[in-house]
N, C-alpha and C positions, 0 to 999 in steps of 0.2 A: 713379043716372043713368037717365033715361027713354029717351033715344035720342041717339046721336052719329053725325053724318054729315059726311064730309069727302072730297071728291074721289073719289067712287065707293065709299068705304069706309063701311059702315053697321054700327054696333055696336048690339046689342039691349040691353034693359033689364038693368041690373046694379046691384049694391050695391058701392060703393067706399068705402074709408077714406082720408080726406084729412087731411093735417097741413100747417099753414101753413109757408111758406118766407119768410124775411126779415121775420117778424113778422105777416104777414097773407096771407090767400088772395088778396086784391085790394087794391092800394094805388093811389090816384089823387093825384098831386101836379101840379097844374096841368094841363098837357097830356100828362103822362107817366103811364103805367100801370106799376105794379110788383107785387111779390108773386109768389106761386106756390103750388104744392102738392107735397107728397111723398105719392105714392100707394103704399099697401102692396101686398103680393102680391095678384094678381088673376087671374081667369080670365074671358075675355070671348068671346062668340059674335056672329056677324053674317054679313055677306055682302060680297064684293068683286065688284062688278058683280052677276052672277047666280050666283056660285060661293060655296058655303058656306065659312066660315072660322072658326077658333077661335084665340084668342090667350091665352097664359098668360105672366105675367111674375113675376119675383121682386121687382119694385118699379120705380117710375119717378119722375122729378122733372120738373116743368113750371115754367118761369120765364116770366112774362108780359113782363118787360122786353125780352127779346130774342126772344120768341116761340119759344124753344127748348125742347127736352126731351131726356132721356136715359132709355133703358129698359134694364133689366138682365135678363140670362138670359131671352131671348125664345124662346118655343116656338110656332111657327106651324104649323097644319095646314090645308091647302087641299084642297077636294074632298070627295067622298063617303067615308065611312069605309072601304069595301072597296077603294078605289083612291086613297088619300089621298097628297098630296104633303107631305113634311115639310121645313120650313126652320127651323133653330134658329140663334140668334146669341148670342154672349157679351154684346155691347153693341150697341145701336142708338141713334145720336144723330141729331137733326134739328131743323129749324125750319120754321115756316110761311112760305111765300112768297106772292107775289101770284098764282102759278099753282097752288099746291098745297103739297106737302110735299117736302123734300129733306134728305139727310143722308148718314151713313156707317155702316158696320157692321164689326165685327171678330168673330173666333171663330165664323165661320159653318160650318154642317154641315147635311147633309140628304140626301134622296133623292126623285127625281121619280117619283111613282106606283110602278109595279112595274118601272121601269127597273133592270137589275142593276148599277147604278153607285152608289157612295157618294161624296158630296161632303164635303170637310172643309177646315179651315184657311182659310176664305174671308174675304177682306177686300176692301173696295171702297166704292163709293158707290151711293146709291139715290135714286129720285124716285118720287113718286105724284102724277100729274097726270091729271085727267079720268078717273079709274078705271083708268088704266094704270100698273102697277108695273114699273119698269125698274131693273135692277141691272147694274153693271159692276165688274170687278175681277179677282182671281186666286184660285185655290183648288187643292186637291189632289183627285185622282180615284183611287178604288181599287175593287177588285172586291167585289161584294156577296155572292159565293158563300162558303159556309162554308170551303171550301178554295180560297184565291185562285188564279185562273188567270193573273193578271198582277200585277206589282208596282205600287205606287202611282206615279202620274204627276203632274206639275205642269201645271195648266191656266192658261194666260195669255191676256190680252186677251179675257176672258170677258164675254159680254153675255147677259142673261136678261130676258125681258119676259113679263108676264102681262097679256093684253089680251083682253077679251070671252071669258073662260073658256078661253083657249088659252095655253100656255106655249111660247115659242120661245127657243132658246139656241144659242150658237155660241162656239167657242174653239179654241185650239191646244194640243195636248198635247206635253209635253217630258219626256224622261228627266231627273230632277232632278240627278243627280250629274255627268253629262257635259254637260248642257244641250243634248242632241241632240233635234231636232224629230222627233216620232213621227207625228203625224197632225193633220189639221184635222177638226173635228167640228161638225156641225149637228144640231139636235134640235128636235122639235115634239111637243107633247102636248096633247090635248083633255081638259080636266078632266071635262066632262060625260060623255063616252063612255068615259073611262079608256083611251084608245088613243093610240098615237103611234109615232114612228120616230126613229132616229138613223142618220146616215150618216158614215162615216169615210173620209177620203182620205189615203192614205199615199204621198207623192210619192217617197220613197226613204230608207230607214233604212240608213245606212252603218255596217257593222261592221268593226272592225280590231283586230288583236292589241294588247294593252296599252291599248286604248281601250274603246269600247262593245262589249259582248258580249251575245248573246241572253239569258243568264241575268240580266242587269240589268233585262230587261223582263218575263220570265216564269220562274217556278221550274220549269216543265215541261222545260226544256232542260238543267237542271243535272245533270251526270254523264252526259249523253247526247252532247253535242257541246261542243267547246271550240275556242279559237283560230280563230274564224270571221273570214274576210276576204272581204267582198263586200257587196252591198246587196240590200234587199227593198223592193218597191213593190207597191201594189195598192189595193183598196177593199173596205170591209165595210159591211154593212147590218144593222140590228137593228130589229125591229118588235115591238110588244106590244099586247095587248088584255086585257080581263078574263079571257080564257080561257088566256092564257099568252104566252110569248116565243118568237120565231123569229129566226134570224140566218143570213146567208150572206155569201159574199165570194169574191174572186179575188185571189190574190197570186202574185208571180212573182219569180224571181231568175235571173241569168245569170252564169256564171263564178265562183261562190262556192267558196272553199276552206275546209276545216275539218278538225279532228281528231275522230275518232269512236272508240268503244271497239274497233272492229275494224281501226283503222289510219287513216292520213291519207287524205283525199279531196280532190281538186282538180277545179275546173271543173264544179261542179254547175249544171245549168240545168233549171228546171222551172216550170210554171205549175200551181198547185193550186187547185181549186175546192172551197170548203167548203160543205157543206149545213147545217152547224151550226157557225157561226164561234165562238160562245162556248165550245163544248165541243171545238173543233178536230177535228170530224169532216168528212172529205171524201167526195166521191163515189168509188166504186171506179174502178179503171183509170187512176189518175193516172200520168204518165210522167215520169221524170227521166233525163237523160243525164249521164254522169259521164266526165270526161276521164281521170282516173287514180284507182285505188283500190289500196291496198296493205295487205292483211290479213296480209302476210308475204311474198307474191310479188306484185310489181306487175302490174296489168292495166290496160288503157287502152280508151277509147272504148266504155264500157258503157252499157247501158240497163236501168233498173229500173222495174217496174210496182208500184204500191203504193196503199194507202188508209190514211189516218190515222183513228184511232178514239178515242172518249172515253176518259179515264183514262190519257192518255200512252201509248197503244199504237199500233203501226204494223203493219198487215197487209201483208207483202211478198208480192206475187202472183207474183213471179219476176224473174230478172235474167239477163243474157247479156252476155258479153264475147268478142271474138276473142282467142285466146291461142295463141301459138307455132304458127301454122298451123292450129290447131283452134279449139276453143271452150271457154269456162268458163261454166257455167250455175249459177244459184242456185235451189234448191227453194223453193216457197212456205213461209213461216214467219210466226209471230206474234211480234213483238218487244214485250215489256211493259216499259216504263221506269217504271212507277208505284212499284215496290219493287225492292229488291235481290234479284235472282233470275237464274237461268241463262237465257241467250238463245242459241238454237241456230240455226246457219246451215250448211247443207250445200251444198257446191260440188261440181259434177261436171266432170271434165276429159274431153274427147273429142277424138280425132284430133290430139293434141299431137305435134309433130315435135321430136325430141330436138335436132337441129341448130339449129332456130330458138329453142328454149328456151335453149341455151347462148349464142347470139348476143345474146339479150336481156340477158344479164349480162356481155357483152363478154369471154368466155373466149377469148382469142386462141390459146392453146396446146392447147386441147382441141377435138376434133371427134367428133361422134357421129351415128348414124342410128338410126332406129326410130320407130314410131308408138305413142303411149301413150294409154291410157284409165284413168280411176280416179275416186275419190271422196275428198273432203277434208271430213269433218265437223268443224265448228268450234263451240266453246262459249265464250261471253263472259259474265263476271260481274264482281263488284266487284274481283276479284284480277287481271283481265286476260283474255286470250284463250288458248285452247289447242286443239290438234288431238287428237281421239280417234278412232282407227281409220282414219287416212288410208291409202289404198292406191292405188298407181299400178302398172300392168302394161303390158308391151309387147305389142303385137298379134302374132299368129302370124307367123313369119318372122324375128323377132328384129331384130338390128341390129348396129352396130359401135360401138366406143369406141376412140379413138386419141389419143395425145399427139403433137402435131405440132411441139413445141419441140425444142431441142437440149440434150442433156446428154452429158457425157463421163465417162471413167473418173475424172477428177479430181473430178467432182461426186459420184459414187456409190461409187467403189471398183471393184475388178476384178469380183468376183463379183456384186455388186448391178447393175453395168452390164450384165453378160451377161444377167441375168434381166430387166432393164428392156428391153433391146433385143429380147429374145424376146417380151415381152408388151406392148410399146408400142402395138401395134394388136391389138385383140381383136374377134372375132366371137362373138356370143352368140345362143342360140336363145330363151332366156327371161330376163326381168329383172323383178323385183318390188321395189318400194320401199314399205316400211311406215313411217308417221310417227305419233308419239305424243308429246305434251308441249306446254309453254307456248310461245306465239309470242315472248314476251319473255324466256324463260328457257331451260333446257336441254332441247332437243328430242332425242328418241331416234329415230334413223333407221336402219331395218334394210334392208339392200340384199342381195338374193339373186340371184346369177348362176348360170346353168346352160347346158349345151351350149356350153362355151367352146372356141374354136379360134383360131389365129393369123389376123390380118387382113393387109391389104396393107401392105407396108413393114416388117413385123417380120422380124428375122433368125432364122435357124433353124440347128440343128445336130442331130447324131444324138440327143443327150439330149432336146432339145425335141420332135423328131419322135416319139420313143417316148412322151414324156409326153402328147402330144396324143391318144394312143389311150386314155388313162384318162378315165373319166367325171368331170370336174372339176365341183364345185359350190362357189361362194364365198358364204359367209355373213358379212356385215360389219355391225357395229353401230357407229354413230357417235353420240356424245353431245356436243352443242354448242349454243350459242345459235342458234336458227333464223334470225333475221334477220341474224346476223353470219356464219353458216356459209358462204354463197356468197361473201360479200365477203372473208372470211378466206382461203378457198381460192384466190381469185384473187390475193390479196396475195402468195402464195408465188411467183407468176410475175411480178408487177408491184409492186415495193416502193414505187413512187410513190404508191400508194393509202394505204399506211401513213403516208408522209411528209405527204401532203395532209391526212389526217385528224387527225394528232397534232401536227404542227409548230405550228399557231396556238396551241393550248393551252400548248405548251411555251414558246413565246416570251412569251405572256402571263404565265405563271408566273415566268419569269426577270425580267420587267420589273416585277413587283409588288414594293413595298418590303418589307424584312424585318420580321417581327413584333417589337415592342418586348420587350426582355428575353429574347429567344430566342437560342439559340446560332446561330452562322453556319452556313449550309447547306454541307455537305461532300458532294460527289458520291461515290457508291460507288466504291471503288477498282477501276480497270479491270484486267481480267485480260489480261496481255500474251500474245502468241502462245506464247512459250516457256514462260510459266507455265501456260497452258492445256494445252500438250503434256505438261508434267510431270504435271499433274493427271490427264489422260486416260491417260498412261502408267502412273501408279500404279493407276488404276482398272482398266486392262487387265490389269496383273499380278495384281490381286486376283481378277479374273474368271478368269484362267488358273489361279490356285491353286484356286479353287472347282471349275473344270472338271476339273483333275487329280484332285482328291479324288473327284469324281463318277465319273471314269473308273476309278479304282482300285476303287471300290465296284462299279461295273458289271462290270469284269473279274473281280472276285472272285466275283460272283454267277453269271457266265456261263462261268467257266473250264472246267467239265466239258464243256460243249458245243462247245468249240473257241475259236478266237481271233476276237474281234470288235473292230472299230475304231469309236470314237464321236467325232464332230466336235462341238465346243461350239456352242451355238445362235447365238452372235454372232461365231464365228471369222472369218467372211468380212469383217466390217466393223469389226473392232477397231481397225484402223489409221486409221479416220476420226474426225474430231472429232464431238462429239455433234450440233452444229447441222447438219452435212452428213448425218448419218444421219436426222435429223428431216426435212430437205428431201427426201431420197430416198424417205421413206415416203409423202410427199404429204399428211401430216397434221401438226398440231402435236404437241409432246411429250405434251400432255394427251390429245389424241384418240388418238395412237398407243398410249398405255397402255390406253385403253378398248378399242381393237380387239384388242389382244393378250391381253385377259383372256378366257380360254375360258369362264369361268363366266357371262359376259354375252354374248359374241359367238357362242358355239357353235363348232363346228369350222370353222377357216379353210379347211381342205383335207380333202376326203373322197375 
C-alpha cells in the first residue's frame, strides 16, 4: 500500500497481505460491486490530522458489498512516544458513509497521556468525519497508581472527541454496586504539548448504614471509619504536563455521623482543602467541629484541628471540648492508618467539676463536689482501645461525696444501716482515680481517698466520733467493663434502665419460632422466697460453724494472754438475703469480690 487517506486519517507506505473474500478481491456484477479482502496482522503508521498515530491489528475483514469492515484486537497509539495516548479495542466495526466512517467498538481500554486514570470495559459508537474522531458510550475508570487510592467506578454517558490534536472528554462517574452518582467529569488534553486538565464536580455523595459506605469508593477508609451517615460534596481539579501531575480540591460535609476506632462520633462538620487531591494531602490547620465524641466518656461540642497526609495518615494538631464545667483537650498526635499499628491519643482533663460530671450521667442519688485535673492516655490498635496510666486528682481543698437517696434498716440490716448513715456523706481532702485497661473490656479503676471526715447530713455517735480521729485512707480497686461501669452503677438506683435495655431482646427471643428438632424451652426453676431463705439459712449455719471453729482455734492460741472475743466477719449481715447485701455494698457481686480481695485492692482500712 503506497498511501491511504480518508477523512483526515493518512496511513503511510506499508506492506499488507490480502486474501480474497467471497472468491475475489473485487467482483462486479452489473451495477453491483462485491468481494473483499481478509487482511492479516498488520502494523501501520500515519497521522490523524497533525498528530502522529500508529495502528496494530490482529487482522481485519473488508467487504465491498456493504462497504463495511471489522478489525480485531486494535492497538492505537496517538501522540509523541513520551506522552502517548493509548486506546485499545477488542473489536472495531464500521462502514463507509457519505460523510466519512462510522461504527461501534467493544472491549475498549486505555489511558490518556499521563493522566493517572485507567479506562476499561469500554463499549459504544464512533465516527470519523472530516478528521474529527468522536466516541460515545460507557466504560470503567480505575486508579493508575500501583496501590489504588480509589476503587473502580463506572463512567456513563461518556463522550470523547479528538479534533485538531486536542482530546476532550466528559462523563458521569457512578459507584457500580449501588448505582450512586459520584461525580461529573470534564477533561481536555493537548496532544502536541502533552498537557491537560480534568475537573470533577461532586454534587453530593450520600452515605448511609447498610447502603453506600466510603470503603466502597476508597480502600483508605477501611478499618478507619464505619457506619457513616451523611453526605460529602465538593470539587476537584487535576492538571498535568510533561513535568508531572498536580491536583487540588475542596470538599465539605455537615452533620455526618460515623463509628471510629476510638468510639462513635456524631455531627461532624468540616471543609477540607486539599493541596494534593490524588494523595489526599491537605493544607495544615483544617478545622472540624464535632457534636459528640464518645471514647468511653461522652463529650460534646468539640473542635479538632488537623491535616491529612499522604499514605493514609492524619496529623492531629489538637482538640478541645467543654467537659463537666472544665475542659478536655487532645494533644497533637500522628495517626497512621496505613498499617496495623498503635495509635496514641492523650487527653487532658482540667477544672472538671464532680457534680457536673455526675449530672452528665443522670446520677440522681449521688451528689459530689470537688475540682479535678488529670490525664487519660489512650491507645488504639486492631484489638480496640485502652487506657494506660489514666490519672485524675482532686485539687487542693478536696470535696464531698454524698448519697441523697433513701435506704432503711430493711434494705441494709441493722449494723450496715448504722455504718451507712454515718458515712452517707463524706468530706475528703484528697482523691485520686487511676485507670488502666481496655475501653470495651475489663477496666481496672483504683480509687484512693484520704483525709476522710463526715459531711453534712451524716448521723454520728460516740463510736463514729472516735473513729473520725483516726487517719483513714481508703484504697478501692474496681474491675469492670469501662463503658458499662457507670451505666451499671446507675442501674442499682434505677432498674428501669435494665428493663429498657434488655426487655426488647427478651421479647424478640420469646417471639422467635423454636428450632426444629430441639427440645422445648424450659425456664430455670424459680427459687421461691421460702426456698431462698432455707438456702441462705443453711449457708449461714455453715458460716457459723466455720466461725466457731476459727474462734476455738483463736481462743486456744490466745488463752494464756487472757480472754478475747472475736466477731465473725459477716456476723452483722448474715440475716440478709445475698441480693440485699450486694445492693448495700454498692457493687455487683462480681465487683464486690474484687474489692474484698486484699491481694488486689490493698488494705481497705489503714
